N, C-alpha and C positions, 0 to 999 in steps of 0.2 A: 598627325601621323607620328611626329617625333615623340609626343607624350605617350602615345599608345605603345611605341617601341620600347620606351624606357620602362613602362609598367610591365610589359612582357619580360624584359630582361630581369627585373626585380623578382618576378614570379619564378623565372628559371633558376635564379640563384637560390631562392628559398627552397624550391623543389629539389635542388641538388644537394642540400644538407644531408638528407638520409643516405645519399650516395657516398658522401664524405665519411659518414660513420661506418657504413658497410665496408668501404675501401680500407679504412683504418683497421677494422676487425680482421679482414682477410690478410692484409699485409703483415699484421703482427703475428697472426696464427701461422701463416704459410707464405713467407716472403718469396717473391719470384722476380727474375730479371725483367726489365722492361726495355724494349727497343725503341729509342727515341732519337730522331735525327732532325736537323733543321730542314732537310730535304722533304720531310713530310708536309711542310707548310709552305706552299709556293708564294712568291712575291705577289702582292695584291693585283698588279696589272695583269699578270698571267692568270690569276684566280678568277678575275672577272670574265675572261674568255673561257676558262675551263668549266665554269659552272653554268654556261649557256644562258645567262640572263637571270638565273634564279639566285640572284645575289643575296637578297634578304634572307631566304631560307638557308643558304650556305653559311651566311654570317651567324645566324642563330645556332646552327649546328656546331660551328667552330667555337663559338662562345661557350656552349654547353661542354664541349670537349676541354676547353681551357679551364673551366671551373672544376671539372673532374681532375685534370692534370694538377691544378693547384692543390686540391684536396688531398690527392694521393701523395704529393711531395711534402705537404704540410705535416703529415703524420710520420714522415720518414726523415729525409735529410733537410727539409726546409730550404731547398735550393731550386730555383725555377728558370733554368737557362733558356727554355723555349717559349716561356709565357709571353715575352715581349712580342715575338714574331706572330704568335697565334692571335694576340689581341689586336695588333696592328692590321692584320689581314681582315679580321672580323669587322673592325671599325671602318676600314676603307671600302669594304664591300657594302656596308650598310651604315652610312654616315650618321644616321640618327641614333646610333648605339653609343652615345657618349658615356654612358655609365660603364661600358666595358673598359674604356680607357682609364677611367678613375679607379676601377677595380684592379686592373693590371698594374697601374702605377703604385697603388698602395701595397700590393702584394710584393712587388719586386723591390721597392725601396725598403721594405721591412728587413731585407737581408743585411742592410747597413754598410756594405762594403762600397768603396768608391765606384767600382765597376757597376754594381747594382744601382746605385744612385744615378749614374750617368745613363744607364739603360732606362730607368724609370723616367728620367727627365726627357729622354728621347721620345718616349710615349707622350709626354705632356706637350712636346713640340708638335707631334702629329695632331694632338687634340687642338692646339692653338691654330694649326693650319686648317683643320676642318671646322673649328668653331672660333673664329678670330675675335668674336665679341664676348666670349665667356672668360671672365676674370680668373676662374678657378685654375685654368691650365697655366697661366702666367704666375699667379701667386704661389701655387703649390710647388712650382719649380724652385723658387727661392726658398720656400720652407724646407725642401729636401736638403739644399745646400747648408742651411742653417742647422737643422735638427740632427742630420746624420754625419755631416762632414765638418761642422763648426767653421764653415768658410763664409764669413760675413761679407767679405769683399765681393764674392760671386752672388751671395744671397740677396743683398739689399736692393740692387736695381730691379730684380724680378718681384720682390716683395712690394716695393714702392709702386712699380708700374701696375701690378695686379690690383693693389688696394685702391688705385685711382680710377680703375676702369668702371664703366657703368654697370650697375647691378651688385657691386661689392658692398657688403654691409659696412656701415659707418665705423663700427668698432674694429674692423679689420685694419683700417688705416692706423689706428692708435696701437694696434698690436705690433705694427712695424716698429714703432718707437720702442716698445718693450724688447723686441728682438735685438734691435741695435744696441740698447743699453746693456743687455746681458751678453751680447756677442762682441762688443768692442768696436763696432763699425762707426765710430764717432764722427770721423771726418766726412764719410759718405752721407751719414744721416744729417749732419749739419748742412752740407751742400744741397741735398735734396729738399730739406726743410726750408732753406732760404729761397729756393726756386718756387716752392709751393706758396710761400708767403708773398712773393712778388706777383703770382698769378691770381691769388685769392682776393676777392673784393668784400667778402662778408666780414663785418666788424668782429663778431664773436669768434669766428674761426681765426681771424688775424691775431686776436689776443692769445688764443691757445697756441698758435704757431710761434708767436714771439716768445712765449714761455719755453717752448721746445728748443728754440734757437739758443736761449740763455742756458738751458740745461746741458746741451751738447758743447757749448763754449766752455762751460765749467769743467766738464769731463776732459776735454782736450787740453785745457790749460793745466789742470791738476796732474794729468798723466804725463805731460811733457816736463813739468816740474819734478815729478817723481823720477823720471828717467835721468834728468840732469843730476839729481841728488845721488842716484845710484852710480852714475859715471864718476862723479867727484869723490864719493866715499867708499865705493866698492861694496855697498850693502843696500838692502831694501829699506825704504822708510817704514816707520811703524804704522800699524793698521789705521790709527786715528790721524796720522800725518802731522802730528804735533811738531816733529823735527823740521818739516818743510816750512812751517811758520817761524819756528825758533831760529833756523838758519837763514831765514829771509829769502827762501826760494819762491814763496808766495806771501802776500800780505795777510791773508786770512783764508780760512776754509769757508767758502760761501754756504748759505742755506740752500738745501736741496729743494727745488720747487714742487716736488710731488709728495712731500711729507716724510721722506726718508732722510738718509744722511749719506754723504760721500765717505768712502773708506778705500784704503789701498789693499788690493788682493794680490798677495805675494805669489800665489800659484799662477795667476794670469799675467802678472807683471804690469798691471794697470789699475787705474782708479775706477771703481764701480759704485753703484748705488745700492742701498739696502731696501729701497722702496719696492713694494710689490704692487703698487697702484700707479703704474705708469701709463695706463690706458687713457685716463683723463685726470686732470688736476682737480683737487677739491675746491669748493667755493672760497675757502680760506686762502688757498694758494693764489687764486685769481684776485682776491682782495689785496693780498700782499703785492701782487704784480701792479695793480692800479696805483698803490702807494709808491711803488718804485718809479712809476711814470711821472708822478708829481715831483719826485726828487730823483731824477735820472742817475743811474749808476752804470758805469762802464763795466764790461766783463773783466774778471780778475786778470791782472797782468803780472808776469814774473818780475821780481825786484832786481 
């Protein structure tokens, strides 16, 4: 039944596309005021009583109305203040309508404001409540914090938890590494990677995780050295961080394990990586790691 409901929902969205086009034409040709109030959409508990047991039919109707509401606002102000309530009512009336929650979350988060992201994440919380085993609702909450608000402190725990849930694609977990590397959540990433390393018994995965631990240790140590340099001198270090080595804030700039290089980003005020291939290390990087094991090296330490 769940699969059939999702197929019906997809068909409804596709069928609504002509309505979007028609609405756009009419609104552009002859704009007219629309009366919209939150009172038009009752709380889900009341709605279950109000619709006299025809919950699935009512949910489909509200979802169609939500799709039209989205389309009409998409071609005008691109603001959707009632969409969250409409989608939540539809999803709670008909819990197999998971696609409605993902549709609503995507539409609302696209506004990009903090309020919109919080509302989108509230819908994802509803999704997690109704579908506790679906990793999408947890992971996408973190993705919203990262993509729209650049808040890695809030994003990383949700990204990490979602990526580890059953059903999540393997590459999603490595995507978390990329997000942390680009967003600066180095300490959180280091902490979670260490916990994952302790729990994992697979030898190949342990090798990959140990490489990630070293990667984040480098970023933490170099960023801290750059901060001390800036405090002492009143200026940012150069991009290649040659001054950090010359002034003995660090002994050396280490080799980046994913094939890129570390450099100081003056705008972010931290050390970042140039690598675009942080999802998985290359075979060459893993070979270097094995050599490091034969001749163990400690993480770089400030001098």
